[in-house]
C-alpha angles and dihedrals in degrees: 000000000000119000094238091055089050089055092052092049090048091051091049092050091056093059131053117264095254098036125122099211100167147019111310093006139277094328097029091245103101092247127127128178094211121132110233134181112271098191117067128188119252092264091050131247117325119272107221100190145346134211140176115229105168132258122320147087100252111139125221129266121198126198135154095352096313131105123207136193141143137240144163129236125172093348092307118116115209134194107212131205121194135178097258095223103037104027092232111155109246097179143329132204119205135186138165115282132150116243094232097202102183111162089331139049094280127215131117121330103183123092125225119251117219126203118171108301095349132086122196122197140165121209124224091263103037111281106142118198138190108197135181100256094214100041107023093231117146114256092177140334133202129193109211090200089071086063091053094253112157120213121228123247097276096034131249113324109162116105117238114266116213114212118171106302095346136091105211120201136188090235128121124021097312108359141302131230127203127191108261094222101042110018092235119147112261097175136353124191102203132310103248123114118281138196128280105247125107121252113264130202119223133172118242107188105310098337135083115241128183124224117217113192094209130186097279104001145045103236127194116204136182101248100219096053105016089235109164113243099180143328133215119204114240114161121184137173110281089000089277100168092153115149118074118253110258121226127216110170108291092349129092126201122203133177141173128183097241097040109039122225142297137196115214126194117206108226123173087349095303130101117253121190113244090176140337110201146153094236094112132026108186113191113179121000126024120251130238121270110211131166095340095315131099118217112197146136117265128212140023118311113261091015132080105322142160143174116251148171122220132187101241100207098040094040094225133132114246098185145337132204136182098214103102097020101182140003141084136289148199134188129240119187092330097316126105123238107199123190109198120214088250093058101259116141115215130187119200146162110237127210138157089265100050149305117285106207112217102175142351136187140167109249103159142020130213125044115333114189096138118099115241124240129224125205132159094346095311125111120207122200137167142184131225095265091056106259105149126191134188112211124196114233099154115151 
């Protein structure tokens, strides 16, 4: 058994089977195998609890009966820990951090990563923490600014990736790795600003590689050393490489709202362009790849947008629709859970011919750009001002 697979199995063992312990879920692909209810009452599914966590776009991580997220209030950033079923505050950890409201409400964008009894987070401006997941006490902290690392315009957004004994961050020119136990720098690939996507693991032959969607390139690195394996140019306005790269075997899909999209095939350890088209312009969160099709929102937020399905291999649009027009989505047992930017939750069966809506309900107000999270039959969603809800979807 390969070492990378052992690491994945070990990570899974440390979390409950239906937990959502990191950005985009157990496998960082926004897909859950949970069975959920598909028929909702007229008033919508029951909201179990609400909380206010402060401004930001951090999503929610759920592990061992606790739910975690981040927010900013009065220039203080806070990592929150709630009882996942009752919403009772278990602990919170706060530190000074400027709101950074540039063209949006500001606040932290990254999502905490949980592994066993440890939580790893990165603040908007480069404070990296390892906290005791049950108590909130600081195990270690590291300020990337002391290494000369410069934040991008909207601050650090990528969620920490745990790989063996490393915490890998989309920080610096092409990634940074800290020692999981001490927080010491293991490798640092430059100090210049980067993109906004989270690091992603993919297999190249028999080895793990990590993708860093940097400011102007997609960069593949060897995770233990940070050695650069290859880079693919991808320039966008304001260096807004935001959505995570999506993996399909030996193929990698990337997209940015001002640049379009591309499918790359890794051949002999190097990227080859399958297509480079304008069929999809993802702006904020990545879509969901399911049965050969990619379901995602197209266009720049607050501009002309739509929801669409593309055939990933052929690079063709199967369908588009304007309801919903913008938001984020995850998948539960083959069905899509879509949170519109206006706070409406929609449940639908996707196919290459359309989206069959099964249920919909208003669960939030305000601006909702943050993808929801699903764990143990409960869905967690938030808006930009920090209103957080827990919605019962248990089968």
